[in-house]
C-alpha positions in Angstrom: 0.0 -0.1 0.0 1.0 3.4 -0.8 2.3 5.6 2.3 -0.2 8.5 3.1 0.3 11.9 1.3 0.7 14.8 3.6 -1.9 17.7 2.9 -2.0 20.7 4.8 -5.4 22.6 4.5 -5.6 26.5 4.8 -9.1 27.4 5.8 -12.1 25.6 6.3 -15.1 27.1 5.5 -17.4 26.2 2.7 -14.8 25.5 0.1 -11.9 24.0 2.3 -14.9 22.0 4.3 -16.3 20.2 0.9 -12.4 19.6 0.2 -11.8 18.0 3.2 -15.2 15.8 3.1 -14.0 14.7 -0.4 -10.5 13.5 0.9 -12.1 12.0 4.0 -14.3 10.0 1.9 -12.1 9.0 -0.5 -10.2 5.6 -0.7 -7.0 7.4 -1.3 -4.3 7.6 1.7 -4.2 10.7 2.9 -2.6 12.7 6.3 -4.7 16.1 6.6 -3.8 19.3 8.5 -6.1 22.2 8.8 -5.2 25.9 9.4 -8.6 27.4 10.4 -9.3 29.8 13.3 -12.6 27.9 14.2 -13.1 24.8 15.6 -12.6 21.9 13.2 -15.5 19.3 13.8 -13.5 16.8 12.2 -11.3 14.1 14.7 -9.4 12.6 12.0 -7.4 15.9 10.8 -4.9 17.7 12.7 -6.2 21.1 13.4 -4.2 24.2 14.2 -5.6 27.6 14.9 -3.0 29.5 13.2 -0.2 29.0 10.3 3.0 29.9 13.1 1.4 26.8 15.1 1.6 24.6 12.0 5.1 25.0 10.8 6.1 21.0 11.1 2.8 20.6 8.9 4.4 23.4 6.6 7.6 21.9 6.5 6.1 18.3 5.8 3.4 19.3 3.4 3.3 17.6 0.0 0.5 19.8 -1.1 -0.5 23.2 0.5 -4.1 24.4 -0.5 -5.5 27.8 0.0 -9.1 27.6 0.7 -9.6 31.2 1.7 -11.3 34.4 0.4 -8.7 36.9 -1.0 -9.6 39.7 1.4 -8.6 37.1 4.1 -5.1 36.7 3.1 -2.8 38.3 5.4 
């Protein structure tokens, strides 16, 4: 079996949560970390409230997905 891919999802609003749901429901082995100031009610992911706390996840990510509104990018 292939090793899990490491994905870092930044933002878990409508678009981010739809992506997250699809990854969780797929048969593809993924390890998902989420950066989101609000609580994330998915126990199978690693949740960070801000990006500065997610430095290890950022360094180990094979894919980084930005799922935030442009005006929130700062």
